[in-house]
N, C-alpha and C positions, 0 to 999 in steps of 0.2 A: 732736226727740230731744235729750236732755241731752248736752252735749259730752263729759263724762267717760264717761258710759255708752256713747256712740258710739265712743270710743277703745278701750274694752274689747273691742269687736268686732275690733280689730286685735291681739288677744293681749296687751294691756297690762292690768295690774292697776289698780285704782282709784288706788292711791298712785302707781304709775308714770305713769298718765295725768295726775294732778294735777301731778306734777313736770314732765312733758313740756310741759304748757301754760305752766307758770311759766318754763321755759327758753326757750320760744318768745317770751314777753313780754320776758325779760331779756337774751337773747342768749347769756350764759354765766354760770355761778355755781359756787361751791364747794359741797360738801355741807353745810358749816356754814351758809352763807347760805340754802340751800334749806330746811333744817330750821327755821331761824329764821322764815322767811317763811310756811311752810305749817303750822307747829305739829306736823309729823310728827316723831317721835323721831329722834335722830341715827342710831341703828343702823338703823332702818327706812328712813330717807332714803338712807343709803349703799347699802343692799341694793336699794332701788328704782332708784337711779341706775345701779348695776351692771346691773340688769335692763334698763334702757333701752339701755345700750351693747350688751348681748348680743342684744337684739331689733332692733337696727338703728335705734333712734330717737334716739340721742345719740352724740357722740364725746367722747373724753377729751382735754383740753388740758393738757399738762405745762408748767408754768411754774415752774421751780426746784423748790422743795419743796411748792408749792401745786398741788393737782389741781383743775382746773376742768372743768366739763361744758358742752358746747354742743349744741344740738338739730340733728338732721337736719331740713331743711325739710319741712313737713307734706305737701306734694304729693308730694315724693320718697319720704318714708316710706310713705305710703299706696300709691303706685304700686308700690313694691318689694314690699310685702306682697301686693298683688293679683297681681303677676307670679309671685311664689312660689306662691301658691295655684293659679294657672293651670297651672303645671308639675306640681304635686301632683295636680291634677284629671286631667291627661293620663295620669299614671302609674296612678292609681286606675282610670280608665275602661278602660285596657288590660288590667287584671287582673280586674275584676269581670265577672260574667256579664251579658249584655244581656237586658233584659226585652223579649220579642218583641211582646207585645200588651198593650193596656190591660187592667187587671183587670176581670173581669165584676162585675156587681152595682152597688150604690149605695154610694158612698164619702162619708163625712162628713169635712169639712175644718174644723178648729177654729182660731180665732185670726186676727185681722185680717191680720197679716203673712203668715201661711201661705196665706190665701185670695188675697191680692194676688199672691204668688209663683206660685200655681197659675194665676191669670188670665194673668199675663205669659207663663208658659211655654206655656200653651194657645195663645195668639196666636202666639208665636214658632214653634210647631210646626205651625201650620195650613198647609195646602197650597193651598187654593183660595178659601175664603170665611170671613168672620167676621161674625156678627150680635151686636151688643152693645147692651143696654138698661141705662142707668145714669144717675145724676145727674152734674153737671159735675165735682164733686170726684173721683169715681171715673174719669171720662173723662180728666181732666188727669193723674191718676196713670198711666193707660194710654197716654198720648199717644205716647211714644217707640215702643212696640210696635206701635201702630196705624199710625203713620207708616212704620215699617219694613215692615209687611204691605203697605201700599200700594205702596211701592217695589219689593216683590217681585212685584207684579202681582196681588195678591189682591183680591177683591171685599170691600169693607168697608161694612157697613150699621150705622149708629148711630142709636139712639133716645135722645135726650138732652134737656137743657133747651133752651128756645127759642133761646138766643143762642149755643149751642155750634156751632162750625164746624170742619170738618176737610177742607181741599182734597183732592179726589180721592175722598172717601168719599160715600156716599149718606146724608144726615143728615135725620132727622125730629125736629122740635122740639115739645116738649110741656112740661107742668108736672111736673117730677120732684122731688117733695118727700121721698120716702122714700129709704132707703139700700139698697133692693132692687136686686140685680144679676141679669141674665140674659145668659149668654154661650153661643153655639153656634158651634162650629168645624167646618167641613167636613161639616155634617150628620151628624157622627159622635160628637161629645162635647158635653155640656151641663154648665154650672156655674150654679147658682142659689142664692140665699139673701139674707140681710140682712147688710150689712157695716157694723159700728159701729167706733168707735175704741177697741176693747178686745179682750181675749182671749176674751170671751164670744160673739164673732161665729161663726156657723156657716153653712156652705154645703154643698150636695149636688153631687157630681160623679159623672157616669155616662156610659157609652157604650151604655146600653140603648136600643135603637131606639125602643121605644114612648115613652120619656120624651123623647128627642130630638124625635120627631115631635109630641108634645104641646106642647112649648115652641116649636117652629117655628110651629105653628098659633096659639099665643098671641101670638107676636110679629107674625105676619101680621095678626091681628085688631087688635092695637094700632096697627099702621101704617095699616090701613084706617080705623080710627076717627079717627086724626090727619088723614088725607086728607079724611074726611067733615066734620070740624070746620072745616078750612080752607075747604072748599067752602061751608059754611053761612055763614062769615064774609064770603065774597066776594059772597054774594047781596045 
């Protein structure tokens, strides 16, 4: 992810993010110095610097008649924003109605990040077991959630590339060339599709029993084939 783009996720504009990075590199600067180094107009620079102060990303240093700006350390700034969002999340959840059951039918999830988010949340919400078939790239992205599932005592079965290893999980190694993913949680939900590095990625999510059973059988067949191939190689 581009650094400036990443900072905009913390409620900074692109100009504010650009100036914040400059302040982190320089330690402290005047508005005039910041405008000169970035090429941003002086009026926009002062507006953006004031925005950084208001958003908790910078402090004002008063030195006589000269106003200088110094950055809040990046880790501190990010942590403060996350803590604030956690508090807002608590307030929102207390006021919003609770969805009692997963929606019926077949849900299409579009966009690589949205699919990854759904995968992570599906694993986090699992109560008993996880079956996941994916290549190493996807498995690495899911590693924290899979490790947490194991710590919670869940059964975790992974079908991945030959060299993927996850202590505590049941791992089956094969050649995973495609970006196809298949995830089953608690024999209740299934997520399947192709995940590329773009917004054209599409996956299907469902709690339909017939689809869950279909993919459970497909994964069982894939595991049986892997075992058979290993048996052949040992002959």
